[in-house]
C-alpha positions, 0 to 999 in steps of 0.5 A, spaced: 809 379 526 802 378 530 805 372 533 811 375 535 808 381 538 804 376 542 809 372 545 812 379 547 807 381 550 806 374 554 813 375 557 812 381 559 806 379 564 808 374 566 815 378 568 811 384 572 806 378 575 815 374 578 817 380 581 812 387 580 805 384 583 801 379 582 795 380 577 789 375 580 784 375 573 776 376 576 771 377 572 767 382 575 759 382 570 757 389 574 763 393 572 765 391 565 757 393 563 759 400 566 765 400 562 761 397 555 755 402 558 760 409 557 763 406 551 758 405 547 758 412 543 765 410 543 764 405 539 759 406 534 763 412 531 770 410 532 767 402 528 764 408 522 771 411 523 774 403 521 769 403 515 769 411 513 778 409 512 777 402 508 771 403 505 775 408 500 780 402 497 774 396 496 769 402 491 776 405 488 778 398 486 771 397 486 770 401 479 776 404 478 782 397 479 789 396 483 792 401 478 787 408 481 787 403 487 795 405 487 795 411 485 791 414 490 793 409 496 800 412 495 798 419 495 794 419 501 800 416 505 802 423 505 796 426 507 795 421 513 803 421 515 801 430 515 795 428 519 799 425 525 801 433 527 793 435 527 794 429 532 799 431 536 796 438 538 790 435 540 792 431 544 796 436 547 791 440 548 786 435 550 787 434 558 786 442 559 780 442 556 777 437 558 779 440 566 776 447 564 771 446 561 770 443 569 773 447 571 771 453 567 767 453 562 769 460 558 776 457 558 775 451 554 771 455 550 778 460 549 783 454 548 779 450 544 778 458 538 786 457 540 787 450 537 783 450 531 786 457 530 793 453 531 790 449 528 788 453 522 795 456 520 798 450 520 795 446 515 794 451 511 800 452 508 800 444 508 795 444 503 797 449 499 806 446 500 802 439 498 798 441 492 804 445 489 809 441 491 804 434 488 809 432 482 814 433 486 812 429 492 810 423 487 816 423 483 822 423 490 818 418 494 814 413 489 818 415 481 815 416 476 811 411 474 806 414 479 805 420 476 798 419 476 796 419 482 799 428 484 792 429 481 790 425 487 794 427 492 792 435 489 785 432 492 787 431 498 790 436 499 785 440 499 782 437 504 788 438 509 784 444 514 778 439 513 781 433 515 785 438 522 779 441 524 775 434 524 779 431 529 779 437 534 772 438 534 771 430 535 776 431 540 773 436 544 767 433 543 771 427 547 773 432 552 767 434 554 764 428 557 759 430 549 760 424 545 753 420 546 749 428 542 749 423 537 
């Protein structure tokens, strides 16, 4: 899959170069230093997020074994997919909050508060529905072998409102150019 993606990228690059524009590759170290300096506040949290998103599997495997990992991962997939809703809402609001933060901070705060409320109003029924239907969800998607994942799904579904809130708060820091306060 990686090789096919890489070959596709090379082909597209060649096609664009040949038929549309001539791309000249050059290295401007001063520009790269500026880019790296500006992206460092995002690099550390992103690295932590990657570790955060994978360390749970490693720890569960180490302490409880592969069966527990299978239960956890099968439940986590559901919550992970639901969080796409938060990403879509935040992605739609992000440019407006970024613009308003410069032009009219009061309106930016109002938009943030309204977005936060909408995310809660969307996430709360998802959490309750996930908790109430967790057994049916697991049995429908994974079958009887994964019945041990029902409790895990209930616990993870209870976290959905927190996941949604965290998503908007982190993105607001970036939209308002305050990600480096940490």
